[in-house]
ROBA-230252 format. One record per residue (C-alpha): residue number from 1; residue in three letters; chain; x, y, z. Coordinates in steps of 0.5 Angstrom, whole numbers, plus 500, padded with zeros to 3 digits. Layout:
<padrens>
<padren><i>NUM</i><aa>ALA</aa><ch>A</ch><u>X</u><v>Y</v><w>Z</w></padren>
...
</padrens>
This chain:
<padrens>
<padren><i>1</i><aa>MET</aa><ch>A</ch><u>500</u><v>500</v><w>500</w></padren>
<padren><i>2</i><aa>THR</aa><ch>A</ch><u>503</u><v>507</v><w>498</w></padren>
<padren><i>3</i><aa>VAL</aa><ch>A</ch><u>504</u><v>512</v><w>504</w></padren>
<padren><i>4</i><aa>ILE</aa><ch>A</ch><u>501</u><v>519</v><w>503</w></padren>
<padren><i>5</i><aa>LEU</aa><ch>A</ch><u>505</u><v>525</v><w>505</w></padren>
<padren><i>6</i><aa>TYR</aa><ch>A</ch><u>502</u><v>532</v><w>505</w></padren>
<padren><i>7</i><aa>ASP</aa><ch>A</ch><u>508</u><v>536</v><w>503</w></padren>
<padren><i>8</i><aa>LEU</aa><ch>A</ch><u>508</u><v>544</v><w>503</w></padren>
<padren><i>9</i><aa>VAL</aa><ch>A</ch><u>509</u><v>547</v><w>497</w></padren>
<padren><i>10</i><aa>GLY</aa><ch>A</ch><u>509</u><v>554</v><w>495</w></padren>
<padren><i>11</i><aa>SER</aa><ch>A</ch><u>506</u><v>558</v><w>488</w></padren>
<padren><i>12</i><aa>SER</aa><ch>A</ch><u>509</u><v>552</v><w>484</w></padren>
<padren><i>13</i><aa>GLU</aa><ch>A</ch><u>509</u><v>544</v><w>486</w></padren>
<padren><i>14</i><aa>ASP</aa><ch>A</ch><u>516</u><v>545</v><w>484</w></padren>
<padren><i>15</i><aa>VAL</aa><ch>A</ch><u>517</u><v>549</v><w>490</w></padren>
<padren><i>16</i><aa>ARG</aa><ch>A</ch><u>518</u><v>545</v><w>496</w></padren>
<padren><i>17</i><aa>PHE</aa><ch>A</ch><u>522</u><v>548</v><w>502</w></padren>
<padren><i>18</i><aa>SER</aa><ch>A</ch><u>520</u><v>545</v><w>508</w></padren>
<padren><i>19</i><aa>PRO</aa><ch>A</ch><u>525</u><v>543</v><w>513</w></padren>
<padren><i>20</i><aa>HIS</aa><ch>A</ch><u>520</u><v>538</v><w>516</w></padren>
<padren><i>21</i><aa>CYS</aa><ch>A</ch><u>517</u><v>535</v><w>510</w></padren>
<padren><i>22</i><aa>TRP</aa><ch>A</ch><u>524</u><v>534</v><w>507</w></padren>
<padren><i>23</i><aa>LYS</aa><ch>A</ch><u>526</u><v>530</v><w>514</w></padren>
<padren><i>24</i><aa>THR</aa><ch>A</ch><u>520</u><v>526</v><w>512</w></padren>
<padren><i>25</i><aa>ARG</aa><ch>A</ch><u>521</u><v>525</v><w>505</w></padren>
<padren><i>26</i><aa>MET</aa><ch>A</ch><u>528</u><v>523</v><w>506</w></padren>
<padren><i>27</i><aa>SER</aa><ch>A</ch><u>526</u><v>518</v><w>512</w></padren>
<padren><i>28</i><aa>LEU</aa><ch>A</ch><u>521</u><v>514</v><w>507</w></padren>
<padren><i>29</i><aa>ALA</aa><ch>A</ch><u>526</u><v>514</v><w>502</w></padren>
<padren><i>30</i><aa>HIS</aa><ch>A</ch><u>531</u><v>511</v><w>507</w></padren>
<padren><i>31</i><aa>LYS</aa><ch>A</ch><u>526</u><v>506</v><w>509</w></padren>
<padren><i>32</i><aa>GLY</aa><ch>A</ch><u>525</u><v>504</v><w>501</w></padren>
<padren><i>33</i><aa>LEU</aa><ch>A</ch><u>517</u><v>506</v><w>502</w></padren>
<padren><i>34</i><aa>GLU</aa><ch>A</ch><u>513</u><v>508</v><w>496</w></padren>
<padren><i>35</i><aa>TYR</aa><ch>A</ch><u>510</u><v>514</v><w>497</w></padren>
<padren><i>36</i><aa>GLN</aa><ch>A</ch><u>505</u><v>519</v><w>494</w></padren>
<padren><i>37</i><aa>THR</aa><ch>A</ch><u>505</u><v>527</v><w>496</w></padren>
<padren><i>38</i><aa>VAL</aa><ch>A</ch><u>499</u><v>531</v><w>496</w></padren>
<padren><i>39</i><aa>PRO</aa><ch>A</ch><u>502</u><v>538</v><w>495</w></padren>
<padren><i>40</i><aa>THR</aa><ch>A</ch><u>499</u><v>543</v><w>500</w></padren>
<padren><i>41</i><aa>THR</aa><ch>A</ch><u>500</u><v>550</v><w>501</w></padren>
<padren><i>42</i><aa>PHE</aa><ch>A</ch><u>500</u><v>554</v><w>508</w></padren>
<padren><i>43</i><aa>VAL</aa><ch>A</ch><u>493</u><v>556</v><w>508</w></padren>
<padren><i>44</i><aa>GLY</aa><ch>A</ch><u>491</u><v>549</v><w>506</w></padren>
<padren><i>45</i><aa>VAL</aa><ch>A</ch><u>494</u><v>545</v><w>512</w></padren>
<padren><i>46</i><aa>PRO</aa><ch>A</ch><u>487</u><v>546</v><w>516</w></padren>
<padren><i>47</i><aa>GLN</aa><ch>A</ch><u>484</u><v>542</v><w>511</w></padren>
<padren><i>48</i><aa>VAL</aa><ch>A</ch><u>489</u><v>536</v><w>511</w></padren>
<padren><i>49</i><aa>GLU</aa><ch>A</ch><u>486</u><v>530</v><w>514</w></padren>
<padren><i>50</i><aa>ASN</aa><ch>A</ch><u>480</u><v>533</v><w>517</w></padren>
<padren><i>51</i><aa>GLY</aa><ch>A</ch><u>484</u><v>538</v><w>521</w></padren>
<padren><i>52</i><aa>ALA</aa><ch>A</ch><u>489</u><v>532</v><w>524</w></padren>
<padren><i>53</i><aa>SER</aa><ch>A</ch><u>494</u><v>537</v><w>525</w></padren>
<padren><i>54</i><aa>ARG</aa><ch>A</ch><u>496</u><v>545</v><w>525</w></padren>
<padren><i>55</i><aa>THR</aa><ch>A</ch><u>502</u><v>543</v><w>521</w></padren>
<padren><i>56</i><aa>ILE</aa><ch>A</ch><u>505</u><v>539</v><w>516</w></padren>
<padren><i>57</i><aa>PRO</aa><ch>A</ch><u>508</u><v>534</v><w>515</w></padren>
<padren><i>58</i><aa>VAL</aa><ch>A</ch><u>502</u><v>529</v><w>516</w></padren>
<padren><i>59</i><aa>ILE</aa><ch>A</ch><u>502</u><v>522</v><w>513</w></padren>
<padren><i>60</i><aa>ARG</aa><ch>A</ch><u>497</u><v>517</v><w>512</w></padren>
<padren><i>61</i><aa>ASP</aa><ch>A</ch><u>499</u><v>509</v><w>512</w></padren>
<padren><i>62</i><aa>GLY</aa><ch>A</ch><u>493</u><v>505</v><w>511</w></padren>
<padren><i>63</i><aa>GLU</aa><ch>A</ch><u>488</u><v>507</v><w>517</w></padren>
<padren><i>64</i><aa>ARG</aa><ch>A</ch><u>494</u><v>511</v><w>521</w></padren>
<padren><i>65</i><aa>VAL</aa><ch>A</ch><u>495</u><v>518</v><w>520</w></padren>
<padren><i>66</i><aa>ILE</aa><ch>A</ch><u>501</u><v>521</v><w>524</w></padren>
<padren><i>67</i><aa>ALA</aa><ch>A</ch><u>503</u><v>528</v><w>524</w></padren>
<padren><i>68</i><aa>ASP</aa><ch>A</ch><u>510</u><v>531</v><w>526</w></padren>
<padren><i>69</i><aa>SER</aa><ch>A</ch><u>517</u><v>529</v><w>522</w></padren>
<padren><i>70</i><aa>PHE</aa><ch>A</ch><u>520</u><v>526</v><w>529</w></padren>
<padren><i>71</i><aa>ALA</aa><ch>A</ch><u>513</u><v>522</v><w>530</w></padren>
<padren><i>72</i><aa>ILE</aa><ch>A</ch><u>513</u><v>520</v><w>523</w></padren>
<padren><i>73</i><aa>ALA</aa><ch>A</ch><u>520</u><v>517</v><w>524</w></padren>
<padren><i>74</i><aa>LEU</aa><ch>A</ch><u>519</u><v>513</v><w>530</w></padren>
<padren><i>75</i><aa>TYR</aa><ch>A</ch><u>512</u><v>510</v><w>527</w></padren>
<padren><i>76</i><aa>LEU</aa><ch>A</ch><u>516</u><v>508</v><w>521</w></padren>
<padren><i>77</i><aa>ASP</aa><ch>A</ch><u>521</u><v>504</v><w>525</w></padren>
<padren><i>78</i><aa>GLU</aa><ch>A</ch><u>516</u><v>501</v><w>529</w></padren>
<padren><i>79</i><aa>ALA</aa><ch>A</ch><u>511</u><v>499</v><w>523</w></padren>
<padren><i>80</i><aa>TYR</aa><ch>A</ch><u>517</u><v>497</v><w>518</w></padren>
<padren><i>81</i><aa>PRO</aa><ch>A</ch><u>522</u><v>494</v><w>523</w></padren>
<padren><i>82</i><aa>ASP</aa><ch>A</ch><u>525</u><v>490</v><w>517</w></padren>
<padren><i>83</i><aa>ARG</aa><ch>A</ch><u>527</u><v>495</v><w>513</w></padren>
<padren><i>84</i><aa>PRO</aa><ch>A</ch><u>533</u><v>500</v><w>514</w></padren>
<padren><i>85</i><aa>ALA</aa><ch>A</ch><u>533</u><v>503</v><w>521</w></padren>
<padren><i>86</i><aa>LEU</aa><ch>A</ch><u>532</u><v>511</v><w>522</w></padren>
<padren><i>87</i><aa>PHE</aa><ch>A</ch><u>534</u><v>510</v><w>529</w></padren>
<padren><i>88</i><aa>ASP</aa><ch>A</ch><u>539</u><v>505</v><w>532</w></padren>
<padren><i>89</i><aa>GLY</aa><ch>A</ch><u>536</u><v>503</v><w>538</w></padren>
<padren><i>90</i><aa>ASP</aa><ch>A</ch><u>534</u><v>507</v><w>545</w></padren>
<padren><i>91</i><aa>GLY</aa><ch>A</ch><u>541</u><v>511</v><w>544</w></padren>
<padren><i>92</i><aa>GLY</aa><ch>A</ch><u>539</u><v>513</v><w>537</w></padren>
<padren><i>93</i><aa>ARG</aa><ch>A</ch><u>532</u><v>516</v><w>539</w></padren>
<padren><i>94</i><aa>SER</aa><ch>A</ch><u>535</u><v>520</v><w>545</w></padren>
<padren><i>95</i><aa>MET</aa><ch>A</ch><u>541</u><v>522</v><w>540</w></padren>
<padren><i>96</i><aa>GLY</aa><ch>A</ch><u>535</u><v>524</v><w>535</w></padren>
<padren><i>97</i><aa>ARG</aa><ch>A</ch><u>532</u><v>528</v><w>540</w></padren>
<padren><i>98</i><aa>PHE</aa><ch>A</ch><u>538</u><v>532</v><w>542</w></padren>
<padren><i>99</i><aa>ILE</aa><ch>A</ch><u>539</u><v>533</v><w>535</w></padren>
<padren><i>100</i><aa>GLU</aa><ch>A</ch><u>532</u><v>535</v><w>534</w></padren>
<padren><i>101</i><aa>ARG</aa><ch>A</ch><u>532</u><v>541</v><w>539</w></padren>
<padren><i>102</i><aa>TRP</aa><ch>A</ch><u>539</u><v>543</v><w>537</w></padren>
<padren><i>103</i><aa>SER</aa><ch>A</ch><u>537</u><v>544</v><w>530</w></padren>
<padren><i>104</i><aa>GLN</aa><ch>A</ch><u>531</u><v>548</v><w>532</w></padren>
<padren><i>105</i><aa>LEU</aa><ch>A</ch><u>535</u><v>552</v><w>537</w></padren>
<padren><i>106</i><aa>THR</aa><ch>A</ch><u>541</u><v>553</v><w>533</w></padren>
<padren><i>107</i><aa>LEU</aa><ch>A</ch><u>539</u><v>552</v><w>526</w></padren>
<padren><i>108</i><aa>HIS</aa><ch>A</ch><u>532</u><v>554</v><w>525</w></padren>
<padren><i>109</i><aa>PRO</aa><ch>A</ch><u>532</u><v>561</v><w>528</w></padren>
<padren><i>110</i><aa>TYR</aa><ch>A</ch><u>538</u><v>564</v><w>524</w></padren>
<padren><i>111</i><aa>ILE</aa><ch>A</ch><u>536</u><v>560</v><w>517</w></padren>
<padren><i>112</i><aa>GLY</aa><ch>A</ch><u>529</u><v>563</v><w>518</w></padren>
<padren><i>113</i><aa>VAL</aa><ch>A</ch><u>531</u><v>570</v><w>518</w></padren>
<padren><i>114</i><aa>ALA</aa><ch>A</ch><u>536</u><v>568</v><w>512</w></padren>
<padren><i>115</i><aa>THR</aa><ch>A</ch><u>531</u><v>566</v><w>508</w></padren>
<padren><i>116</i><aa>LEU</aa><ch>A</ch><u>525</u><v>570</v><w>510</w></padren>
<padren><i>117</i><aa>MET</aa><ch>A</ch><u>524</u><v>575</v><w>504</w></padren>
<padren><i>118</i><aa>GLU</aa><ch>A</ch><u>525</u><v>570</v><w>499</w></padren>
<padren><i>119</i><aa>GLU</aa><ch>A</ch><u>521</u><v>565</v><w>502</w></padren>
<padren><i>120</i><aa>VAL</aa><ch>A</ch><u>515</u><v>570</v><w>502</w></padren>
<padren><i>121</i><aa>GLY</aa><ch>A</ch><u>516</u><v>571</v><w>495</w></padren>
<padren><i>122</i><aa>LEU</aa><ch>A</ch><u>515</u><v>564</v><w>493</w></padren>
<padren><i>123</i><aa>LEU</aa><ch>A</ch><u>508</u><v>563</v><w>496</w></padren>
<padren><i>124</i><aa>GLU</aa><ch>A</ch><u>502</u><v>564</v><w>492</w></padren>
<padren><i>125</i><aa>PRO</aa><ch>A</ch><u>498</u><v>570</v><w>495</w></padren>
<padren><i>126</i><aa>ALA</aa><ch>A</ch><u>494</u><v>567</v><w>500</w></padren>
<padren><i>127</i><aa>SER</aa><ch>A</ch><u>499</u><v>563</v><w>503</w></padren>
<padren><i>128</i><aa>ALA</aa><ch>A</ch><u>504</u><v>570</v><w>503</w></padren>
<padren><i>129</i><aa>ALA</aa><ch>A</ch><u>499</u><v>574</v><w>507</w></padren>
<padren><i>130</i><aa>TYR</aa><ch>A</ch><u>498</u><v>569</v><w>512</w></padren>
<padren><i>131</i><aa>PHE</aa><ch>A</ch><u>506</u><v>568</v><w>512</w></padren>
<padren><i>132</i><aa>ARG</aa><ch>A</ch><u>507</u><v>575</v><w>513</w></padren>
<padren><i>133</i><aa>LYS</aa><ch>A</ch><u>502</u><v>576</v><w>518</w></padren>
<padren><i>134</i><aa>SER</aa><ch>A</ch><u>504</u><v>570</v><w>522</w></padren>
<padren><i>135</i><aa>ARG</aa><ch>A</ch><u>511</u><v>572</v><w>522</w></padren>
<padren><i>136</i><aa>GLU</aa><ch>A</ch><u>511</u><v>579</v><w>523</w></padren>
<padren><i>137</i><aa>ALA</aa><ch>A</ch><u>507</u><v>577</v><w>530</w></padren>
<padren><i>138</i><aa>LYS</aa><ch>A</ch><u>512</u><v>573</v><w>532</w></padren>
<padren><i>139</i><aa>PHE</aa><ch>A</ch><u>518</u><v>577</v><w>531</w></padren>
<padren><i>140</i><aa>GLY</aa><ch>A</ch><u>514</u><v>584</v><w>533</w></padren>
<padren><i>141</i><aa>ARG</aa><ch>A</ch><u>517</u><v>587</v><w>526</w></padren>
<padren><i>142</i><aa>THR</aa><ch>A</ch><u>516</u><v>587</v><w>519</w></padren>
<padren><i>143</i><aa>LEU</aa><ch>A</ch><u>519</u><v>582</v><w>515</w></padren>
<padren><i>144</i><aa>GLU</aa><ch>A</ch><u>524</u><v>587</v><w>512</w></padren>
<padren><i>145</i><aa>ASP</aa><ch>A</ch><u>526</u><v>589</v><w>518</w></padren>
<padren><i>146</i><aa>VAL</aa><ch>A</ch><u>528</u><v>582</v><w>521</w></padren>
<padren><i>147</i><aa>ALA</aa><ch>A</ch><u>531</u><v>580</v><w>514</w></padren>
<padren><i>148</i><aa>LYS</aa><ch>A</ch><u>536</u><v>586</v><w>515</w></padren>
<padren><i>149</i><aa>ASP</aa><ch>A</ch><u>539</u><v>582</v><w>521</w></padren>
<padren><i>150</i><aa>ARG</aa><ch>A</ch><u>542</u><v>576</v><w>516</w></padren>
<padren><i>151</i><aa>ASP</aa><ch>A</ch><u>549</u><v>579</v><w>514</w></padren>
<padren><i>152</i><aa>ALA</aa><ch>A</ch><u>550</u><v>581</v><w>521</w></padren>
<padren><i>153</i><aa>ARG</aa><ch>A</ch><u>549</u><v>574</v><w>524</w></padren>
<padren><i>154</i><aa>LEU</aa><ch>A</ch><u>552</u><v>570</v><w>519</w></padren>
<padren><i>155</i><aa>ALA</aa><ch>A</ch><u>559</u><v>569</v><w>522</w></padren>
<padren><i>156</i><aa>ALA</aa><ch>A</ch><u>556</u><v>567</v><w>529</w></padren>
<padren><i>157</i><aa>PHE</aa><ch>A</ch><u>551</u><v>562</v><w>526</w></padren>
<padren><i>158</i><aa>ARG</aa><ch>A</ch><u>557</u><v>559</v><w>522</w></padren>
<padren><i>159</i><aa>SER</aa><ch>A</ch><u>561</u><v>559</v><w>529</w></padren>
<padren><i>160</i><aa>ALA</aa><ch>A</ch><u>555</u><v>555</v><w>532</w></padren>
<padren><i>161</i><aa>LEU</aa><ch>A</ch><u>556</u><v>550</v><w>527</w></padren>
<padren><i>162</i><aa>GLU</aa><ch>A</ch><u>563</u><v>548</v><w>530</w></padren>
<padren><i>163</i><aa>PRO</aa><ch>A</ch><u>561</u><v>542</v><w>534</w></padren>
<padren><i>164</i><aa>LEU</aa><ch>A</ch><u>558</u><v>539</v><w>528</w></padren>
<padren><i>165</i><aa>ARG</aa><ch>A</ch><u>564</u><v>541</v><w>523</w></padren>
<padren><i>166</i><aa>SER</aa><ch>A</ch><u>569</u><v>537</v><w>528</w></padren>
<padren><i>167</i><aa>MET</aa><ch>A</ch><u>564</u><v>531</v><w>529</w></padren>
<padren><i>168</i><aa>LEU</aa><ch>A</ch><u>564</u><v>530</v><w>521</w></padren>
<padren><i>169</i><aa>THR</aa><ch>A</ch><u>572</u><v>530</v><w>521</w></padren>
<padren><i>170</i><aa>TYR</aa><ch>A</ch><u>571</u><v>523</v><w>524</w></padren>
<padren><i>171</i><aa>GLN</aa><ch>A</ch><u>565</u><v>520</v><w>520</w></padren>
<padren><i>172</i><aa>PRO</aa><ch>A</ch><u>561</u><v>521</v><w>514</w></padren>
<padren><i>173</i><aa>PHE</aa><ch>A</ch><u>555</u><v>522</v><w>517</w></padren>
<padren><i>174</i><aa>ILE</aa><ch>A</ch><u>552</u><v>524</v><w>524</w></padren>
<padren><i>175</i><aa>GLY</aa><ch>A</ch><u>549</u><v>517</v><w>524</w></padren>
<padren><i>176</i><aa>GLY</aa><ch>A</ch><u>556</u><v>514</v><w>523</w></padren>
<padren><i>177</i><aa>SER</aa><ch>A</ch><u>558</u><v>510</v><w>517</w></padren>
<padren><i>178</i><aa>SER</aa><ch>A</ch><u>551</u><v>511</v><w>514</w></padren>
<padren><i>179</i><aa>PRO</aa><ch>A</ch><u>546</u><v>516</v><w>515</w></padren>
<padren><i>180</i><aa>LEU</aa><ch>A</ch><u>540</u><v>516</v><w>520</w></padren>
<padren><i>181</i><aa>PHE</aa><ch>A</ch><u>534</u><v>520</v><w>522</w></padren>
<padren><i>182</i><aa>PRO</aa><ch>A</ch><u>539</u><v>525</v><w>526</w></padren>
<padren><i>183</i><aa>ASP</aa><ch>A</ch><u>542</u><v>527</v><w>519</w></padren>
<padren><i>184</i><aa>TYR</aa><ch>A</ch><u>535</u><v>528</v><w>516</w></padren>
<padren><i>185</i><aa>ILE</aa><ch>A</ch><u>534</u><v>533</v><w>521</w></padren>
<padren><i>186</i><aa>VAL</aa><ch>A</ch><u>540</u><v>537</v><w>520</w></padren>
<padren><i>187</i><aa>PHE</aa><ch>A</ch><u>539</u><v>536</v><w>512</w></padren>
<padren><i>188</i><aa>GLY</aa><ch>A</ch><u>532</u><v>539</v><w>512</w></padren>
<padren><i>189</i><aa>ALA</aa><ch>A</ch><u>535</u><v>545</v><w>515</w></padren>
<padren><i>190</i><aa>PHE</aa><ch>A</ch><u>540</u><v>546</v><w>510</w></padren>
<padren><i>191</i><aa>GLN</aa><ch>A</ch><u>535</u><v>544</v><w>504</w></padren>
<padren><i>192</i><aa>TRP</aa><ch>A</ch><u>531</u><v>549</v><w>507</w></padren>
<padren><i>193</i><aa>VAL</aa><ch>A</ch><u>536</u><v>554</v><w>505</w></padren>
<padren><i>194</i><aa>ARG</aa><ch>A</ch><u>538</u><v>551</v><w>498</w></padren>
<padren><i>195</i><aa>THR</aa><ch>A</ch><u>531</u><v>551</v><w>495</w></padren>
<padren><i>196</i><aa>THR</aa><ch>A</ch><u>529</u><v>558</v><w>498</w></padren>
<padren><i>197</i><aa>THR</aa><ch>A</ch><u>535</u><v>563</v><w>497</w></padren>
<padren><i>198</i><aa>THR</aa><ch>A</ch><u>542</u><v>564</v><w>493</w></padren>
<padren><i>199</i><aa>PHE</aa><ch>A</ch><u>545</u><v>567</v><w>500</w></padren>
<padren><i>200</i><aa>GLN</aa><ch>A</ch><u>551</u><v>563</v><w>502</w></padren>
<padren><i>201</i><aa>VAL</aa><ch>A</ch><u>550</u><v>561</v><w>509</w></padren>
<padren><i>202</i><aa>LEU</aa><ch>A</ch><u>556</u><v>556</v><w>508</w></padren>
<padren><i>203</i><aa>GLU</aa><ch>A</ch><u>563</u><v>556</v><w>505</w></padren>
<padren><i>204</i><aa>LYS</aa><ch>A</ch><u>563</u><v>551</v><w>499</w></padren>
<padren><i>205</i><aa>ASP</aa><ch>A</ch><u>569</u><v>548</v><w>503</w></padren>
<padren><i>206</i><aa>ASP</aa><ch>A</ch><u>566</u><v>547</v><w>510</w></padren>
<padren><i>207</i><aa>PRO</aa><ch>A</ch><u>566</u><v>540</v><w>512</w></padren>
<padren><i>208</i><aa>VAL</aa><ch>A</ch><u>558</u><v>541</v><w>513</w></padren>
<padren><i>209</i><aa>SER</aa><ch>A</ch><u>557</u><v>543</v><w>506</w></padren>
<padren><i>210</i><aa>VAL</aa><ch>A</ch><u>561</u><v>537</v><w>504</w></padren>
<padren><i>211</i><aa>TRP</aa><ch>A</ch><u>556</u><v>533</v><w>508</w></padren>
<padren><i>212</i><aa>PHE</aa><ch>A</ch><u>550</u><v>536</v><w>505</w></padren>
<padren><i>213</i><aa>GLU</aa><ch>A</ch><u>552</u><v>535</v><w>498</w></padren>
<padren><i>214</i><aa>ARG</aa><ch>A</ch><u>553</u><v>528</v><w>500</w></padren>
<padren><i>215</i><aa>CYS</aa><ch>A</ch><u>546</u><v>528</v><w>503</w></padren>
<padren><i>216</i><aa>LEU</aa><ch>A</ch><u>543</u><v>531</v><w>497</w></padren>
<padren><i>217</i><aa>ASP</aa><ch>A</ch><u>546</u><v>525</v><w>493</w></padren>
<padren><i>218</i><aa>LEU</aa><ch>A</ch><u>542</u><v>520</v><w>498</w></padren>
<padren><i>219</i><aa>HIS</aa><ch>A</ch><u>537</u><v>515</v><w>495</w></padren>
<padren><i>220</i><aa>GLY</aa><ch>A</ch><u>538</u><v>516</v><w>488</w></padren>
<padren><i>221</i><aa>GLY</aa><ch>A</ch><u>539</u><v>524</v><w>489</w></padren>
<padren><i>222</i><aa>LEU</aa><ch>A</ch><u>532</u><v>525</v><w>492</w></padren>
<padren><i>223</i><aa>GLY</aa><ch>A</ch><u>535</u><v>532</v><w>495</w></padren>
<padren><i>224</i><aa>ARG</aa><ch>A</ch><u>538</u><v>534</v><w>489</w></padren>
<padren><i>225</i><aa>SER</aa><ch>A</ch><u>532</u><v>533</v><w>485</w></padren>
<padren><i>226</i><aa>ALA</aa><ch>A</ch><u>529</u><v>539</v><w>488</w></padren>
<padren><i>227</i><aa>PRO</aa><ch>A</ch><u>531</u><v>545</v><w>484</w></padren>
<padren><i>228</i><aa>SER</aa><ch>A</ch><u>535</u><v>550</v><w>488</w></padren>
<padren><i>229</i><aa>ALA</aa><ch>A</ch><u>534</u><v>557</v><w>488</w></padren>
<padren><i>230</i><aa>LEU</aa><ch>A</ch><u>541</u><v>558</v><w>485</w></padren>
<padren><i>231</i><aa>GLY</aa><ch>A</ch><u>540</u><v>554</v><w>479</w></padren>
<padren><i>232</i><aa>MET</aa><ch>A</ch><u>533</u><v>557</v><w>478</w></padren>
<padren><i>233</i><aa>ALA</aa><ch>A</ch><u>536</u><v>564</v><w>479</w></padren>
<padren><i>234</i><aa>ALA</aa><ch>A</ch><u>541</u><v>562</v><w>473</w></padren>
<padren><i>235</i><aa>VAL</aa><ch>A</ch><u>535</u><v>560</v><w>469</w></padren>
<padren><i>236</i><aa>GLY</aa><ch>A</ch><u>532</u><v>566</v><w>470</w></padren>
<padren><i>237</i><aa>GLU</aa><ch>A</ch><u>538</u><v>570</v><w>468</w></padren>
<padren><i>238</i><aa>ASN</aa><ch>A</ch><u>539</u><v>566</v><w>462</w></padren>
<padren><i>239</i><aa>ILE</aa><ch>A</ch><u>532</u><v>567</v><w>460</w></padren>
<padren><i>240</i><aa>GLY</aa><ch>A</ch><u>532</u><v>575</v><w>461</w></padren>
<padren><i>241</i><aa>ALA</aa><ch>A</ch><u>539</u><v>575</v><w>457</w></padren>
</padrens>
């Protein structure tokens, strides 16, 4: 039976930038499961599975509906124990929780600022209006004012990656010799950057960037199959030439 994944999209179905949905897409591919995506805009989320969740990803697997990328990963390991594991036992799940909180508290606050204006520009009008209203209420400032912070905060963000950078000198993946769900957590954050903005959050020779490129090639190049903002900008320039 094919798993149904409700996946966040922008004004085009090709624009898939949600870090949380990318965690789930990579998890489903890791397990080797067939899945079908249902493109869903920000304003369409309340209609998903009769209001099953205020956020996506959400999956339907037969009669089961599961929301939240971490809960989905736990479910997939429980439901499909004969397929490659996303967590390596209790210790792996505990490590996953740590990486999830580290990503949410260290990566997402800056990336949310770095991609802010480009992201709102990728949305269809109703979702763009929702995005602007909700984010401006969160920040207490206009999006334009918040976005001014990204250059000044870049050096501190790169410095905060040093524990990850150092660890990747010992092993190719966060999960060790091969990827686990903690890799997909961090991958989702940097895929968010890649698919929304041409702003260079990482230096090309940064070990984190090298690891990210490695992750883009996983599962038949699933991550790389999504158009990058840099690639789309190049196409736009060629068309306009």
